[in-house]
N, C-alpha and C positions, 0 to 999 in steps of 0.2 A: 598883361598878355607879360608874358616872359619874352625879353629881348633874344635875336638868336643866339648872339655871343653869350647866353646864360651857360649855367651849367647843363648839360645833357642826362636826361633819363633816361634810365636803359631798363630793361626788363626780360628778365632770365623765367620763363616759364618752366616746368614740369609737374608732374603728378605729385610729388614730395610726398613718398608712400615707402616708407615715412622720408624724412629728407632731412640727410648725414654731413656727415664732416664734408666731403667729396664736395656735393652742392655748394657750400656755404666757404670753405675755402673758394672755390673759380669766383665768385661770385663776389667775396671781398677784392680778390684780386683785381678783380676787372675794374671794379669801385673805383680806386689807387691809378690802374694805370688811365682811366677817363675820369679820374676825380670828380665823379659822376653818383647822386643818388640812383641807387640802384634797388628798383620794385619785387618779390616774388612772390609769381603770378603761378598759384592751383589750379592746374586744369580740373574740370569737372567731369567732360565725358572728351578723354585724350580721342580723336581719331585714327591715331596708326601705334595704340598699343591696345592693352587689355584695362578693363576697368578698376582702379583701386580695391585694394582691400579697407582699408578702412574708409570709412565715411568722411562727404565735404567739411561737417564738422567737427571729426576728430584729426582731421588733418590739419587744419586750422588753428587749433587748438596746439598741436603739437610744431607747425610753425614761432606761435606765437610765445613759446618756451624758448624754442631754438635761440629768438630773436633779442630776447630779454637783452640788455646790460648794453646795449651802440646803438647808434640812428644813421649809420649808414646804408646800411639793408633793411626794408621795411620790406610789410606783407600789403599786397593788393588785392582782394578776394572778387572781383570785377568777376569772374569767368564762372566761378561756384555761384553767380548770382544771377547769370545769362543761361533760357532757357537752352537747349541741343546742345550741338558737338563744338569743340572749344577751338574755335580757329584763328589762329595768332591773327590773321590781317586785319576780322573786326573788334575786334582789343588793340590795334594798334587805330585802327579810325577813329576808334572811341578816345584815346589817347590823345593824338593829334587835333582833334575839339576840341578838348581841352585847354592843350597845353599852349595854343600856337602855333609860332617858331620857335619852339623852344628845341634843342635838338634830340632825338628818339633815335635811341642804338637796339636794337633787339641783341639778346646775346644767348650765342647758339653753339653745341659744342661742333666741332671738325664733322665729328659721324654724320651728325645730323643735319652739320649747311652741305657734305655730301651727296644727300639725297632730299634739296630743297625743292626743285625741279616734281617734287610729289606733292608736293605741300598745295592745300585749298589758295586758287587767286595765288599763286608766288610771285606772279612778275610786283603785282603790285604792292610788294613786301617795302620795294627802294620807292617809290611814290612816298610812305609818309615815313620811313625812317632809316637809319644806315644800318650795317649788319656788322656785331663785332664777333669774329670768329673765334673762339676758345680752345688754341691750338697748342699742342707740345713744344718747347723750343725747338726749331731746327727739324722739323718733322713737316716737309708738304705734304697738302693732299690734294690727291689726283681727282681731279673732279669729272663729272662726264661735258661733252663737249658741249651741252643745250645751256647747263648751267655755266660754263667759262664762257662763252659767247655772251651771255648775259653780263659777267660780274667782269669781264676783262677790264673795261674802260673804267670802272668804280674804284680801281682799290687806291687806295691811299693808306702811306704807313704814319702821318705827320696829325697826333689826334686835336691840333691845332684848328686843323680845315674841315673837321670832323665836328668841330665846336661850333665852325660860325655857318653851319651849315646847319637847316633841319633835317636831311636826309639824302638818301639815294645813294653813300659810298658804302665801301665794304672797308672794313679794317681786321686786321690778324692778331689779337692779342696771347700774346705768351703768358700762361700759366701752367700752374704746379699743379697735376690733375692725380689726384690720389683717387687707388685703384680700391674704392670702397663702392660695394652693390647692395642699391636697395633688397634684392629679390634674395641675396645671401643673408642681409641682416632681418629679412622676415626667415629666412630657414633659421636661424639662430633663437629669432624669439620664440619661433614657436616648439622646438626643442629645449625650452626654460634655461637655454643659454643668457647670460650678459654681455652683449655685442657693446662695451665700458667703452673702447676708446673708437669706433666710429661713428658712434652719435655724439651731438651736442651735451655738454654736462646737464645742460638744463631739462633734460627732458627723465633724468633718474629721480630728478626729487618726488616724483608724484606717479606709482601707480599703475594710475588710470591712463597716461597719456599714451601708453603702447600696448595697453592691453588688448585693443585689437588686432595686434599680430601674438598674441600667443598659444592662444587655441589657433591657427590657418595659417599653409603655406601658399601662397599665390606664386 
Protein backbone atom coordinates (compact mmCIF):
# COMPACT_ATOMS: atom_id res chain seq x y z
CA UNK A 1 0.00 0.00 0.00
CA UNK A 2 1.53 3.36 -0.98
CA UNK A 3 2.49 5.68 1.88
CA UNK A 4 0.24 8.74 2.39
CA UNK A 5 3.11 11.07 1.49
CA UNK A 6 3.87 9.30 -1.80
CA UNK A 7 3.55 11.07 -5.11
CA UNK A 8 -0.09 11.84 -5.95
CA UNK A 9 -2.03 10.11 -8.68
CA UNK A 10 -4.11 12.58 -10.69
CA UNK A 11 -6.84 11.64 -13.13
CA UNK A 12 -8.00 13.69 -16.08
CA UNK A 13 -11.15 12.48 -17.78
CA UNK A 14 -12.81 13.40 -21.04
CA UNK A 15 -14.15 12.04 -24.27
CA UNK A 16 -10.85 12.86 -26.03
CA UNK A 17 -12.64 12.86 -29.37
CA UNK A 18 -9.87 13.39 -30.43
CA UNK A 19 -7.28 14.20 -27.78
CA UNK A 20 -5.53 17.45 -28.73
CA UNK A 21 -2.70 19.68 -27.54
CA UNK A 22 -5.04 21.65 -25.28
CA UNK A 23 -5.76 18.50 -23.26
CA UNK A 24 -2.15 17.40 -23.12
CA UNK A 25 -0.63 20.76 -22.23
CA UNK A 26 -2.81 21.33 -19.16
CA UNK A 27 -2.40 17.71 -18.03
CA UNK A 28 1.38 18.09 -18.31
CA UNK A 29 1.41 21.37 -16.38
CA UNK A 30 -0.72 19.81 -13.62
CA UNK A 31 1.68 16.87 -13.43
CA UNK A 32 4.58 19.26 -12.92
CA UNK A 33 2.77 21.46 -10.39
CA UNK A 34 1.75 18.45 -8.30
CA UNK A 35 4.78 16.28 -9.06
CA UNK A 36 2.19 13.64 -9.91
CA UNK A 37 1.48 10.84 -12.29
CA UNK A 38 -1.48 11.90 -14.45
CA UNK A 39 -3.73 9.30 -16.02
CA UNK A 40 -5.97 10.21 -18.92
CA UNK A 41 -9.29 8.37 -18.64
CA UNK A 42 -11.39 8.35 -21.80
CA UNK A 43 -15.11 8.19 -20.99
CA UNK A 44 -17.29 5.47 -22.47
CA UNK A 45 -20.74 7.07 -22.21
CA UNK A 46 -20.25 10.62 -20.92
CA UNK A 47 -23.28 11.58 -18.77
CA UNK A 48 -23.22 15.29 -19.69
CA UNK A 49 -22.57 15.32 -23.44
CA UNK A 50 -23.24 13.64 -26.77
CA UNK A 51 -21.72 10.28 -27.60
CA UNK A 52 -18.25 10.47 -29.17
CA UNK A 53 -17.81 10.27 -32.96
CA UNK A 54 -14.90 7.82 -32.77
CA UNK A 55 -15.34 4.43 -31.17
CA UNK A 56 -13.69 3.51 -27.89
CA UNK A 57 -10.97 1.50 -29.62
CA UNK A 58 -10.29 4.33 -32.07
CA UNK A 59 -9.97 6.91 -29.29
CA UNK A 60 -7.62 4.59 -27.37
CA UNK A 61 -5.42 4.19 -30.46
CA UNK A 62 -5.25 7.97 -30.85
CA UNK A 63 -4.37 8.43 -27.17
CA UNK A 64 -1.66 5.76 -27.30
CA UNK A 65 -0.06 7.49 -30.29
CA UNK A 66 -0.34 10.91 -28.64
CA UNK A 67 1.32 9.75 -25.40
CA UNK A 68 4.37 8.11 -26.95
CA UNK A 69 7.82 9.31 -25.96
CA UNK A 70 7.10 10.30 -22.35
CA UNK A 71 6.04 8.57 -19.14
CA UNK A 72 4.44 11.26 -16.97
CA UNK A 73 1.06 11.12 -18.73
CA UNK A 74 -0.40 7.63 -18.95
CA UNK A 75 -3.60 6.01 -20.22
CA UNK A 76 -6.24 4.28 -18.09
CA UNK A 77 -9.09 2.61 -20.01
CA UNK A 78 -11.18 1.38 -17.07
CA UNK A 79 -14.20 3.54 -17.94
CA UNK A 80 -14.29 2.01 -21.42
CA UNK A 81 -14.30 -1.47 -19.88
CA UNK A 82 -17.26 -0.71 -17.58
CA UNK A 83 -20.90 -0.98 -18.58
CA UNK A 84 -23.19 2.05 -18.44
CA UNK A 85 -22.47 5.76 -18.01
CA UNK A 86 -18.97 6.83 -16.97
CA UNK A 87 -19.58 8.27 -13.51
CA UNK A 88 -16.43 9.77 -12.02
CA UNK A 89 -17.39 8.74 -8.48
CA UNK A 90 -17.34 5.05 -9.49
CA UNK A 91 -13.88 5.44 -11.01
CA UNK A 92 -12.54 7.19 -7.92
CA UNK A 93 -13.86 4.48 -5.59
CA UNK A 94 -12.14 1.85 -7.75
CA UNK A 95 -8.88 3.77 -7.68
CA UNK A 96 -9.10 4.33 -3.94
CA UNK A 97 -9.49 0.59 -3.38
CA UNK A 98 -6.41 -0.04 -5.56
CA UNK A 99 -4.19 2.78 -4.30
CA UNK A 100 -4.75 2.61 -0.56
CA UNK A 101 -3.94 5.95 1.10
CA UNK A 102 -2.11 7.43 -1.88
CA UNK A 103 -3.30 10.99 -2.58
CA UNK A 104 -5.76 11.02 -5.49
CA UNK A 105 -6.48 14.23 -7.38
CA UNK A 106 -9.38 14.71 -9.77
CA UNK A 107 -8.38 17.31 -12.36
CA UNK A 108 -11.22 19.40 -13.76
CA UNK A 109 -11.40 22.56 -15.80
CA UNK A 110 -12.73 25.69 -14.14
CA UNK A 111 -15.96 25.66 -16.20
CA UNK A 112 -16.64 22.02 -15.39
CA UNK A 113 -15.91 22.62 -11.72
CA UNK A 114 -18.48 25.43 -11.57
CA UNK A 115 -21.07 22.83 -12.58
CA UNK A 116 -19.88 20.18 -10.12
CA UNK A 117 -23.15 20.20 -8.18
CA UNK A 118 -24.85 18.59 -11.21
CA UNK A 119 -22.50 15.58 -11.10
CA UNK A 120 -23.62 12.16 -9.85
CA UNK A 121 -23.06 11.90 -6.04
CA UNK A 122 -20.85 14.96 -6.23
CA UNK A 123 -20.36 15.53 -2.52
CA UNK A 124 -18.83 12.04 -2.19
CA UNK A 125 -16.02 13.04 -4.55
CA UNK A 126 -14.25 14.72 -1.63
CA UNK A 127 -14.44 11.49 0.40
CA UNK A 128 -12.15 9.71 -2.05
CA UNK A 129 -10.08 12.42 -3.78
CA UNK A 130 -8.81 15.95 -3.79
CA UNK A 131 -9.97 18.19 -6.63
CA UNK A 132 -7.50 20.17 -8.69
CA UNK A 133 -9.15 22.98 -10.64
CA UNK A 134 -7.30 23.85 -13.83
CA UNK A 135 -7.67 27.60 -13.87
CA UNK A 136 -6.37 30.59 -15.77
CA UNK A 137 -3.83 32.61 -13.82
CA UNK A 138 -5.55 35.52 -12.10
CA UNK A 139 -9.09 34.52 -13.07
CA UNK A 140 -11.45 33.70 -10.18
CA UNK A 141 -14.43 31.47 -10.83
CA UNK A 142 -17.92 32.48 -9.71
CA UNK A 143 -19.34 29.40 -8.00
CA UNK A 144 -22.95 28.54 -7.15
CA UNK A 145 -23.75 29.00 -3.45
CA UNK A 146 -24.24 25.28 -2.85
CA UNK A 147 -20.79 24.46 -4.21
CA UNK A 148 -19.09 27.39 -2.49
CA UNK A 149 -20.43 26.24 0.87
CA UNK A 150 -19.08 22.73 0.25
CA UNK A 151 -15.57 23.83 -0.71
CA UNK A 152 -15.13 26.85 1.60
CA UNK A 153 -13.21 24.90 4.23
CA UNK A 154 -11.37 22.69 1.79
CA UNK A 155 -9.27 25.23 -0.15
CA UNK A 156 -5.48 24.94 0.08
CA UNK A 157 -2.64 26.57 -1.82
CA UNK A 158 0.27 24.41 -0.68
CA UNK A 159 0.77 21.17 -2.61
CA UNK A 160 2.59 19.64 0.36
CA UNK A 161 -0.70 19.65 2.29
CA UNK A 162 -2.36 17.79 -0.55
CA UNK A 163 0.46 15.24 -0.71
CA UNK A 164 0.11 14.47 3.01
CA UNK A 165 -3.60 13.58 2.80
CA UNK A 166 -5.43 11.02 0.66
CA UNK A 167 -8.48 13.17 -0.13
CA UNK A 168 -10.76 16.05 0.81
CA UNK A 169 -9.00 19.24 -0.33
CA UNK A 170 -9.42 21.69 -3.20
CA UNK A 171 -6.45 23.30 -4.93
CA UNK A 172 -6.38 25.69 -7.88
CA UNK A 173 -3.71 24.94 -10.46
CA UNK A 174 -2.83 27.90 -12.64
CA UNK A 175 -2.21 26.46 -16.11
CA UNK A 176 -1.88 27.90 -19.59
CA UNK A 177 -5.08 26.99 -21.46
CA UNK A 178 -4.80 26.54 -25.21
CA UNK A 179 -7.99 27.60 -26.96
CA UNK A 180 -8.37 24.42 -28.97
CA UNK A 181 -11.76 22.87 -29.68
CA UNK A 182 -12.25 19.19 -30.47
CA UNK A 183 -15.43 20.17 -32.32
CA UNK A 184 -13.44 22.53 -34.54
CA UNK A 185 -10.81 19.85 -35.17
CA UNK A 186 -13.52 17.40 -36.26
CA UNK A 187 -14.94 20.04 -38.61
CA UNK A 188 -11.51 20.66 -40.18
CA UNK A 189 -10.87 16.96 -40.66
CA UNK A 190 -14.33 16.42 -42.16
CA UNK A 191 -13.54 19.22 -44.64
CA UNK A 192 -10.36 17.44 -45.67
CA UNK A 193 -8.11 19.98 -43.97
CA UNK A 194 -5.04 19.31 -41.85
CA UNK A 195 -5.14 20.62 -38.23
CA UNK A 196 -1.39 20.06 -37.99
CA UNK A 197 -0.52 22.22 -34.98
CA UNK A 198 -3.68 21.54 -32.98
CA UNK A 199 -2.99 17.81 -32.56
CA UNK A 200 0.03 15.86 -31.28
CA UNK A 201 2.58 15.23 -34.02
CA UNK A 202 2.33 11.48 -33.40
CA UNK A 203 -1.16 11.39 -34.90
CA UNK A 204 -0.03 12.28 -38.40
CA UNK A 205 2.17 9.26 -39.05
CA UNK A 206 -0.75 6.86 -39.51
CA UNK A 207 -3.72 7.95 -41.64
CA UNK A 208 -5.95 5.39 -39.92
CA UNK A 209 -5.81 7.26 -36.60
CA UNK A 210 -7.80 10.28 -37.79
CA UNK A 211 -9.93 8.41 -40.33
CA UNK A 212 -13.03 8.35 -38.06
CA UNK A 213 -13.29 12.14 -38.42
CA UNK A 214 -12.68 12.47 -42.13
CA UNK A 215 -16.26 11.89 -43.25
CA UNK A 216 -18.47 13.13 -40.41
CA UNK A 217 -18.99 16.31 -38.44
CA UNK A 218 -20.26 16.08 -34.86
